[in-house]
Every structure is written in C-alpha cells, then in structure tokens.
N, C-alpha and C positions, 0 to 999 in steps of 0.2 A: 738483338736478333729477333726478327719477327717469327710468328708461328710457321708461316710457309717455308721460311728459310731453315728453321729448326727441323721441320718435318722432312724437307728435302735432304738436309745433311744426314739425318737419321736413316733415311731410306738408303742413301748412297753408302753409308757406313755399314749397314746391314748387308747390302748386296755385295760389298767388297770383302767383308770380314766374317760374316756369319752364315751366308747362304751356302749350304752344302754343295749345291750344283756347280758353284764356281770352282770347287776344288776337285771335282770328279775327273779321274783319268781313265784312259782305256784299260789300264791295269785293274782299276777298281771295278769297271764294268765286267771284265773277264772273271774277276772273283765272284761277282754277283751271279754270273752264269754258272760257275762251279758250285756255288752254294745252292742254286736252284736244282742242279742235277742231284746233289746230295739229298736235298729235301724230297725230291721225287723218289729216290731209292729208299729213303727212310719211310716216307708216308705212303707213296704209291705202291712200292714193291715190298714194303715191310722188311727191308734189310737193316736190322739193328737200329730201329728208330730211337731207342734210348740214347744211342751214341750220335747218330747222324743228325737228328733234328737239332739238338743244342749246338753241335759243332757247326752246322750250316748257319744257324742263327748267329753264332759268334763271328763267323766269317763276314756276314752282312754288317754286323755292328762294327767290326774292326776295319771295314773298308768304306764306311760312310765318313766323309771328311768333316772336320771341325766339330765333332761331337764332344771331344774332351774326355771320353770314357776311359782312355788309356793314358791320360795326362799324368806325369809324375808330379808329386807335390813340390811346392816351392815355399819360400818364406812367407808369402802372402796368399797362397792359394792351395786349397786341398787338392789331392790327387783325384783322378777319375775313378768311377766305380770298378771298372775292370782292372785297373791298376791294383787296387786293394784285394780284389778277389784273386787276382793272379799271383799274389804273394805266396799263397799256399801251393800253387802249381809249380812255380819256378824255384821254390825253396824246399821242395821235397816233403811237404806237410800232407798234402792230399793223398799221395800213393799209399802210405801205411794205413790211413783211415779207410781207404777203399778196400784194403786187404782184410781189415776187420770184418767189413760187411760181406766180402766174398767168402771168408772163412765160415761165417754164420750161415751161409747158404749152401756150403759144400758138404756133401756126404762122402766120406772117405771109404765107405764100405766096399765099393767095387775095387778100390786099390788094395785094401787090406785082404780081400778075398782072393785077389789075383796079383801077388807081389811082383810078378814078371812085368806088370804094367810100369813099374819103376824104370825098367830098362828101356821100354819103348818111349817113356817120357824123356829119359836122358838122351836117347838117340835123336829125338826131334829137336834137341838144342844144337845140333851140328851146324845149322845155318848161322848161329850166333858167331861162331869162331871163323867160319869161312868168310862171312861178311866183314868181320873184324880185319882179316888179312886183306880183303879187297879194298877196304877203306884206307888202309895203310898204303897200298899200292897207288891209290889215287891222290895221295898227298895229305890226307887228314892226319892229325896228330894221334898218337896211341890213345889218349884220353877221349878224343872225339870218335875214333874208330870203335871204342868200347860201347859208347852210347848208341852208335849206329847199328852195331852188331846185335844188341839186345832186341832190336825190332824183329829179328828173326824168331824170337821166342813168342811173338804175337802177344806180348804182355805190355799194355800201355803204361800202367802204373810203374812197372819195373823199369821200363825204358826211360820214363821221366825221372824217376828217382836216381838212376845211374848217371844220366847226363847232367842232372842238377848238381851232382857232386863232382863229376870229372870234367864236364864240358858245358857249363851253364850258358855259354854263348850260342849253342845250337840246340838248346832244349826245345824251343818252339817248333822248328822243322821236324825234329825227331818225334815230338808228341803228335803232330799232325799226321806224319807218315804212319806211326804205329797204330793209332786209332782208326785211320782210314783203312788199313789192311785188315784189322780185326773186324770192322764192319763189313768188309767185302769178302770174308771167308767163303760164303756160298758161291762166289764167282771165281775165286782164285784156286781153291783146293780141288774141286771136282775134276778139272782137266788134268791136273798133275796126277791125281789118284787113278783116273781112268787110263792114263798113259802108261802107268807102271804096273797095272793089274789087269787080269782078265775078268770077264763077266763071271766065270766059274769061281774065281777066287773071291770076288765081291759077294757071291751068293752063299758062301760058307756060313752055316749056322753054328753058333757056339753054344756050349753047354751052359746050363743055368749056374750062376755063381753060388758058392756055398754061403750059408747064413753067417753073419758076423755078430758077435755078442756085444752088448752094451759096454762091457768092461774093455774089450778090445778098442771100441770106438773112443773111449775116454783116454786110454793109455796112449793111443797113436799120436795125437798132437803133442802130448807131453814128451814122448820119446823123440819125436822129430825135432822139437824145440831144443832139447838138450843136445842131441847129436849135431844138428846144424850149428848150434852155438859154440860147441867145442871145436868143430872142424873148420867152420867158415864163419867166424864172428861177425864179419861185415854183412852177412846175409840176414842177420837177426832183425834188422829194422823192418824187413818185409815179412820174413818167415814168422817172426814173433807175433805181429798183429794177425796174420793169417791163422796161426794155431790158436791164438786167443779167441778169435771169432768162432772157430770150430768147437773149442772147449765150451764156450757159452752155449752152443747148440746141443752138444752131446751130454753135458753134465746132468741135464734134467732139472737143475735147481736154479738156473738163471734164464728162464724162458723170456722174462721181460727184457733183459739186456740183449738177448739174442734177437728178439723181435725188433728192438730199436736199431741194432747194428745192421740187420739185413734190410731194413726199410728206411727209417728216417736218416740215419747216418749215410748209408750207401747212396740213397737217392739224392740227398742234398749235396754231398761232395761230388757226385757224378755230374750234377748240373753245373756246379761251379767249375769243375775241371774241364768239362767239354766246352763250356762257353768261353773260357779263357784260352783254351787250346785253339778253338776256331778263330777267335779274335786275333790271335798271334799271326795268323796267315795273311799278312798284309800283301798287297800286290808286289811291293818292292822285294819282300823276302821270298814270296812264293815263286816268282819268275826269275830267280837268281840261279846261276850255275851250281852253287853249293846246295841249294834246296833240291834241285832236280837230281843231283848226284845222290843225295840222301834218300830221296824217294826211290830211285832205281836200285840202290844198294839194299834198302829195306825190303823192296819187292823180291830181289834176288835171294836175300836171307830167308824170307818167309817161304819161298818156293823150295829152297834147298832143305829147310827144316821139315817141310811137308814130305818131300821126297825121301829124306833120310828116315823119317818115321815109318813110311810105307815099306821101304826096302828092309828095315829091321823087322817089320811085321812079317815080311815074306820069309826072312830067316827063321822067325819064331814059328811060322806055319810049318816049315820043313821039320824043325826040331820037335814040334808037337804032333807030327804026323797028320797034319791037316786039320787040327782042332782049333787053331787060331786064325781068324779072318785078318789078313794083313792090313786091311784099310783102317783098322782101329789104331794102327801106328801113327796115322796122320793126325789123330786127335791128340798126339803128344805135345803139340804146340799149346801155348797157354791160354788160347782164346776160349774161355769157359762161359757157357757150354756150347758156343757156336761150332767149334771144331767137332765135338762129339755128335751134335745134331747132323753135321754134314756127313759123318760116317754112317749114321743111322739112315739118312736119306738115300745114300748110294747103295747101302746094303739092301734096303727094301726095294729099290729100283731094280736090282738084279734078282731079288727073291722076295716077293710080297710077304712071305711068312718069316722073314728075317728081322730080328729085333736086337740091334747091336748097341743101343744107347747106353745101357748100364756098363757093358763091356768097354765101350769107348770112353766112358767117364773115368775109368782107372788111369789110362795114360794121360787123359786131359788134366786131371788134378795133379798128377805126378809132374806134368810139364810146368805147372805153376810153381811147384817147389823147385824144380830143376832150373827154371829161368832165374828165380830169386837167388839160388845158390851160385849160378854162373855169374850173375851180377856181383855177388859178394866176392867171388874170386877175382874178377876184373878190377873191382874197387881196391881190393887188397894189394894187387900187383901194381896199380897205376896211380893211386892217390898220393 
C-alpha cells in the first residue's frame, strides 16, 4: 500500500468513525442550546453558578458524539472518564459526602432558637407526597414515584440517593430535574409567594432571635442523629453525615476537619456530581415522554411544597398574632440557602428595613432534615 493510499484510507476512516460532526443530531444541537441557556443563567445572571456551570458543561460533554467519555469498560478497553466519575452519582456515594459538607456549613442556631421552624420545614415537604401520588396516577411504579416525589423537597442529593436505591433506571432525569429547580429557585418561588401573600404580610418584621449557647449547638446534632436513627433508620445515610459535618463545625476541636468538609470535599464532590448529572442529559433521554413527565411532576412538587410552606406560615402568623412573617415558610424546602435568600429578598422588597434571612434559615435547614426523613420513610416502605 502506497503512502497516498494509506493516507486516503486513514482520512476516510477518521471522517467515517471519529469525526464528531458526522454523528451530531438535531437533538444534540438542541441540548447545546439548553446548555448555553443554563450557562447564561449561571454566568450572566448569577443563578447558582456552582450548580449550573458544571451541569451545563456536562450537558455539552454528554452530547458530543464519539468522545467515549461515558463508554462502559469492556474486556479490552477501559471505560470513559465520566463513566467512572458517575459511579459515585448513580450508586449513592456522592450524596452523603455532600451532606457532610453541607452540615459543616450549616448553623442550626436559628432552628434551635425558634423550634416552630421544624413545623414549617415539615409543612414544606407536602409536595413530596402529592407528587408521589401524581406519579402513581401517571403510571410510574411506586419506587419511581418516590424518587420523583423527593424532587419536591428541592434537595438534589436526597433525590439522587432515594432514586439510586428505589429506581436506578430513572436516576439521571430525576437528578437533572432536581438540580435544575434548585438553581432556578429565584425564578420559581417569588411568583408563588406573591400569589399567596399580601405586601403587608411580606413586610412583617420579626423579632430578633434569642442567643443559642455552644452547648445547645453541640447537643443538637447528637440528639437529632439519635432520634432519627431510632425512628427512621433508613434516613441515617443522609442525616448521619449531615449531623457529622455540623458536629465538626460546632465542637470547636475539629476545625481542620470542618474546613476540609466545607471546602475540599464539598467542592470536589459537587463538581463530579454536577458534571455527571449534566452528561446524563442526552438528547435521547431528555426529549422522551418519561423525562418530560418527570420534569413536570418535579416542578409541580416544588410549587406545591413552596405553597404549603407559605400557607402554614400564614397559619403561624395568625397563631403568633402577626409576629411571624409567612414567607419564611417557603424556605422550608431544602434548597439551602437559596430558598432562605429568596425570602430575604422578597421581605426587603416589601420593606427595606426587613431582615428575614436568619429567620428563614430555621425552616430552611429543618427542610433538609425533613426531606431526608421523608426519603427514609419512603425507602422503608418501598425497598
């Protein structure tokens, strides 16, 4: 074979088998457009860039043909990079690690100072069970419906963990839906909150929270860990790491470990999780009826959870004789601290002297515990 023939065959082989352009579909191009929109929201509008930028990048990587990034290993070939990184996502390894970092960042003082926040956090989980029932009516199995319902708690790690145990076949669309809605909290929650409250209600100023002692902060994660472990053992895989991270923070003797948990561990695992979640959104999966149904059910669950939290907040406003601002109930979803910031923004919009962030953080962190417990209950019933 002459050099010219060798070169010609090589070029033809490359063009036929290795040139990505030859495998691009209209679905891939549509996913590139969606990724571009997410990048704009993350970078241009600063909507949760730590989530949207790696998710959008993963979408691009997952929809470029012939890269082999998600290739499964064979007897003669290693798997692709995203295949190995995704092992921690689809097998429930990353979510507990994320919870260690979140726990190290969480201050439970607002929740301890105002225990009624537990009730608002619990009320905001209502969307989980309504979406669970809706998914059943649409023909999903109980196990699949449980994973879809957890999206209503606005807790990505919990949704991934639950579906990886009960319905691994739909972990990818559930993960994409959950993290998309978490990132879009500033767009989804305000219309719901404004629809259910008046400007006068949103302007209510709450009293300063009482001081919380160091002893109370140390005892809280220990007590929660024991109580949840005894009542809902299946919640401990998430509640346990969450309380561990918080104990590292509050003990005062493990500052190095707390720093590693809230920075190195949390940031690294977040990159891997978001990247593999985004890469899982292939055109074939994204534009399927199943995926669209999950997206719509997840959105409905998130809206219902927000509404339930606000409505319970209105009840608490009446019972407290106007001392509780009802919009902090919307922070009962688990999107920490996005939902609390949303309540703060709307409160200040109605009254520039209104500072609700600390008050909203109580229901917000209670929602994290609540969604993990709800997931534990569903896993216990359906596993």
